[in-house]
C-alpha positions in Angstrom: -40.3 26.4 -16.7 -36.6 26.7 -16.1 -34.1 24.5 -17.9 -33.2 21.3 -16.2 -30.1 21.6 -14.0 -28.0 19.2 -12.0 -26.8 19.5 -8.4 -23.6 21.4 -7.9 -20.6 19.3 -7.3 -17.1 20.1 -6.3 -15.0 21.4 -9.2 -12.3 18.8 -8.5 -14.6 16.1 -9.8 -14.4 17.5 -13.3 -10.8 16.3 -13.5 -11.0 13.4 -11.1 -10.4 9.9 -12.3 -11.7 7.3 -9.8 -9.5 4.5 -8.6 -9.7 1.4 -10.7 -9.1 -2.0 -9.0 -7.1 -4.8 -10.6 -9.2 -6.6 -13.1 -9.8 -10.3 -13.6 -9.3 -11.9 -17.0 -9.9 -15.3 -18.4 -8.0 -17.1 -21.1 -9.8 -19.0 -24.0 -9.1 -22.2 -22.0 -10.8 -20.8 -18.9 -7.7 -20.0 -16.9 -7.6 -17.0 -14.6 -4.6 -15.8 -12.7 -5.0 -12.5 -10.9 -1.6 -10.9 -10.4 -2.8 -7.3 -10.5 -3.6 -6.3 -6.8 -0.7 -7.5 -4.6 -2.9 -9.8 -2.7 -1.7 -12.8 -0.7 -2.1 -16.0 -2.8 -3.2 -17.9 0.3 -6.3 -17.5 2.4 -6.7 -16.9 6.1 -5.3 -19.5 8.5 -7.9 -21.8 10.2 -7.6 -20.0 13.5 -8.4 -16.7 11.8 -11.3 -18.2 9.9 -12.6 -19.5 13.2 -12.4 -16.0 14.7 -14.2 -14.6 11.6 -17.0 -17.2 11.9 -17.5 -16.5 15.6 -17.5 -12.7 15.1 -20.1 -13.1 12.3 -22.6 -14.3 14.8 -22.9 -10.8 16.2 -23.1 -8.7 13.0 -26.5 -7.5 14.0 -24.6 -5.3 16.5 -22.4 -2.3 15.8 -18.7 -2.9 16.2 -16.7 -1.3 19.0 -16.1 2.1 17.5 -12.8 2.5 19.3 -11.6 -0.9 18.2 -10.3 -1.2 21.7 -9.2 -4.9 21.7 -7.6 -4.6 18.2 -5.8 -1.4 19.2 -4.4 -3.1 22.3 -3.3 -6.1 20.3 -1.6 -3.9 17.7 0.1 -1.9 20.5 1.4 -5.1 22.2 2.6 -6.5 18.9 4.5 -3.2 18.1 5.8 -2.8 21.6 4.1 0.6 22.2 1.3 1.8 24.3 -2.2 2.0 22.9 -2.2 5.8 22.7 0.4 5.5 20.0 -2.0 3.6 17.7 -4.8 4.6 15.3 -6.8 2.1 13.2 -8.8 2.6 10.0 -10.3 1.0 7.0 -7.1 -0.3 5.3 -4.1 1.7 4.4 -6.3 3.7 2.0 -8.7 4.6 4.8 -5.7 5.6 7.0 -4.3 7.7 4.2 -7.7 9.5 3.9 -7.8 10.0 7.7 -4.3 11.5 7.6 -5.2 13.9 4.9 -8.4 14.9 6.7 -6.3 15.7 9.8 -3.6 17.9 8.1 -4.6 18.9 4.5 -6.8 21.8 3.4 -6.9 24.3 0.5 -3.6 26.2 0.3 -1.5 23.4 1.7 0.7 20.9 -0.1 1.4 17.2 0.1 4.7 15.8 -1.2 5.1 12.3 -2.5 7.2 10.4 -5.1 5.9 9.5 -8.5 5.2 7.0 -9.6 4.1 5.7 -6.2 0.9 4.4 -4.6 -2.1 5.2 -6.9 -4.3 6.5 -4.0 -2.0 9.4 -3.1 -3.0 11.8 -5.9 -6.7 10.8 -5.7 -7.0 11.4 -2.0 -4.8 14.5 -2.0 -7.1 16.0 -4.7 -10.2 15.3 -2.7 -8.7 16.8 0.4 -8.3 20.2 -1.3 -4.6 20.2 -0.9 -2.1 20.5 -3.8 -0.1 17.4 -4.6 3.6 17.8 -5.3 5.0 14.9 -7.2 8.7 14.3 -7.2 10.0 12.0 -9.9 11.6 8.7 -9.0 15.4 8.4 -9.5 16.4 4.9 -10.9 12.9 3.6 -9.9 13.2 4.7 -6.2 12.5 7.7 -4.1 14.8 10.7 -4.6 14.7 11.9 -1.0 17.1 14.8 -1.6 14.7 16.2 -4.3 11.7 15.5 -2.0 13.4 17.5 0.7 14.0 20.4 -1.8 10.3 20.3 -2.7 9.1 21.0 0.9 7.9 24.6 1.4 6.2 26.4 4.3 2.9 25.1 2.8 3.9 21.5 3.0 1.8 19.7 5.7 2.6 16.0 4.8 5.1 13.9 3.0 4.6 10.2 2.1 7.5 7.8 1.7 6.3 4.4 0.4 9.0 2.0 1.5 9.0 -0.5 -0.3 7.6 1.6 -3.1 4.5 0.6 -4.9 4.7 -0.2 -7.8 8.4 -0.5 -8.2 9.3 -2.5 -5.1 12.4 -0.4 -4.5 13.5 0.7 -1.1 15.5 3.5 0.6 17.9 2.7 3.4 17.9 4.0 6.9 20.8 6.5 6.4 19.0 8.2 3.5 15.7 8.4 5.4 17.4 9.8 8.5 19.3 12.4 6.4 15.9 13.4 4.8 14.1 13.6 8.2 16.9 15.9 9.5 15.9 18.4 6.7 12.2 18.2 7.3 10.6 21.0 9.4 9.3 19.8 12.7 5.8 21.0 11.9 5.6 18.8 8.7 4.3 15.3 9.2 6.2 12.5 7.4 4.5 9.1 6.9 6.5 6.0 6.3 4.0 3.8 4.3 5.2 0.3 5.2 2.4 -1.7 3.6 4.9 -4.3 2.4 7.2 -4.3 5.5 6.8 -8.1 6.1 8.4 -8.9 2.7 11.6 -6.9 3.3 14.8 -8.9 3.5 17.3 -6.1 3.0 18.9 -5.3 6.4 19.6 -1.7 5.3 15.9 -1.0 5.2 14.7 0.3 8.5 11.7 -0.8 10.5 9.9 2.5 10.9 8.9 1.5 14.4 12.5 1.9 15.4 12.7 5.4 14.0 9.7 7.3 15.2 10.5 7.4 18.9 12.5 10.6 18.9 10.8 12.1 15.9 7.4 13.5 16.8 6.6 14.3 13.2 7.2 10.8 11.9 4.3 8.2 11.6 4.4 4.6 10.4 1.5 3.2 8.3 0.9 -0.5 8.0 -1.9 -2.9 6.8 -3.4 -6.3 7.3 -4.2 -6.5 3.6 -1.0 -7.9 2.2 1.1 -10.3 4.3 -1.8 -11.1 6.6 -4.1 -11.9 3.7 -7.1 -9.8 4.9 -7.5 -7.6 1.9 -11.2 -8.2 1.9 -11.7 -7.1 5.5 -9.9 -3.7 5.2 -7.8 -3.1 8.3 -4.9 -0.6 8.5 -3.1 1.1 11.3 -0.8 3.9 12.2 1.8 4.1 14.9 3.0 7.6 15.9 3.5 9.9 18.9 0.2 10.2 21.0 -0.5 13.8 19.7 -0.3 12.6 16.1 -2.2 9.4 16.7 -4.9 11.2 18.7 -5.4 13.8 15.9 -5.8 11.0 13.3 -8.3 9.1 15.5 -10.5 12.2 15.5 -11.0 11.8 11.7 -12.2 8.1 12.0 -15.4 7.4 10.1 -17.6 5.8 12.8 -17.8 2.0 12.6 -15.7 1.8 9.5 -13.6 -1.0 10.9 -16.2 -3.7 11.3 -16.5 -6.3 14.1 -15.5 -9.2 11.8 -12.4 -7.3 10.7 -11.4 -6.5 14.3 -11.7 -10.1 15.3 -9.7 -11.3 12.3 -7.0 -8.7 13.0 -6.6 -9.9 16.6 -6.5 -13.5 15.5 -4.0 -12.8 12.8 -1.6 -11.1 15.2 -1.8 -14.1 17.4 -0.8 -16.3 14.5 1.9 -14.0 13.2 4.6 -16.7 13.3 2.5 -19.1 11.2 1.5 -16.3 8.8 5.1 -15.3 8.3 6.0 -18.8 7.1 3.6 -18.1 4.2 5.3 -14.8 3.6 8.6 -16.6 3.3 7.2 -18.7 0.6 6.2 -15.6 -1.3 9.6 -14.1 -0.8 11.2 -17.2 -2.3 8.8 -17.1 -5.3 9.6 -13.4 -5.7 13.3 -14.2 -6.0 12.6 -17.0 -8.4 10.4 -14.8 -10.6 12.8 -12.0 -10.7 15.7 -14.3 -11.3 13.9 -16.0 -14.2 13.0 -12.6 -15.8 16.6 -11.5 -15.5 17.8 -14.7 -17.1 15.4 -14.2 -19.9 16.8 -10.7 -20.6 14.4 -8.5 -18.8 15.5 -5.5 -16.7 13.9 -5.8 -13.3 14.8 -3.5 -10.4 15.5 -5.2 -7.1 12.3 -5.6 -5.2 11.5 -6.0 -1.4 7.8 -6.3 -1.9 5.4 -9.0 -3.1 5.6 -7.8 -6.8 8.0 -7.0 -9.6 8.1 -4.0 -11.8 8.7 -4.0 -15.6 9.5 -0.7 -17.2 7.9 -1.1 -20.6 7.2 2.4 -21.8 5.0 2.5 -24.9 4.8 -1.3 -24.9 3.0 -1.5 -21.6 -0.5 -2.0 -22.9 0.6 -4.5 -25.5 2.3 -6.5 -22.7 -0.9 -6.3 -20.6 -3.0 -7.5 -23.5 -0.6 -10.4 -24.1 -1.0 -11.4 -20.4 -4.8 -11.0 -20.6 -4.9 -13.4 -23.6 -3.5 -16.1 -21.4 -5.7 -15.3 -18.4 -3.0 -13.5 -16.5 -4.0 -10.1 -15.2 -1.3 -7.6 -14.3 -1.4 -3.9 -13.3 -0.4 -1.8 -16.3 0.4 2.0 -16.1 0.0 3.2 -19.7 3.2 4.6 -21.1 5.2 3.5 -18.0 5.3 -0.1 -17.1 3.5 -3.0 -15.4 3.4 -4.2 -11.9 3.1 -8.0 -11.4 2.1 -9.5 -8.1 3.7 -12.7 -6.8 1.1 -15.4 -6.7 1.3 -19.2 -6.3 4.0 -21.1 -8.3 1.4 -22.0 -10.9 0.3 -18.4 -11.3 3.8 -17.2 -11.5 4.7 -19.8 -14.1 1.8 -18.7 -16.2 3.1 -15.1 -16.1 6.7 -16.1 -16.8 5.6 -18.1 -19.9 4.0 -14.9 -21.3 6.9 -12.8 -20.4 9.4 -15.2 -22.1 7.5 -14.9 -25.4 7.0 -11.2 -25.3 9.5 -9.1 -27.4 11.5 -7.4 -24.7 15.3 -7.7 -25.3 17.1 -4.5 -26.3 
């Protein structure tokens, strides 16, 4: 009898660390404040819940695989034709679709680091080589990223605002970068947090891609629209790019309830953005309080703040955990803290105030 063996898996799995979602912690008093996943602190609007309830009546049927009504609603909202739009299972699903369309062994994908956690994971699984370009003062160093592009580069991600630092790059810098990128290299502006931006120097990607066929804009319903649990993302690009991305769509991965919720959410955008404005005001209050308490906090245009803690990161996370406040720590680097309700934010600020942090 031969020795027992296991199935053969891809070698990349030997060094692959799976994505770990934000955790939930509870204090000794039973308090739990989840500020680790950049979620909206408010649930769906009543009109969106009604659409979800109605759509749930037909979950015995497969969804529209082309997400026709949702695609048309997104196109109308963005002021483009439907052929410019591709949808997928959240921004992560869209990122995977992008990589499936352009990446393969021997190619490279450039992105800033630290940036969105899913980039290195999905790039590794695609077979491409990830090229990480260090942040400069907590934001993208676009000049260095342009220098990193080679003939093997198929894709560049620019996360703007950047996750987890919240920092942004202005239009002039992005345009100068795009002027240096070869026309056969796709650039993706990941605008998952676009609705929280208040800096007029930060461009709306939809105003930039029109005369640049190698530029695509990526957005999501998970953050400002409060639909993280339903997983809807979309991409806007020239028809050739959007069409190629649609070919990689995993059949039925945007379910019928999600499609209905997305359509209803777009119809209620004005009301939803009132909630976003409350989050923006809380963001400014949280950052202002941290600065007053002696913390160094980079300007943020997202729904979170970034604390560069270095070797103290996990101690800070543990201090937050002990009070029922979960944050997103990156060992040896820093912690990202989502903006929640005023009560949740106050609980975090109380921990931050007591933690040794002044230089």
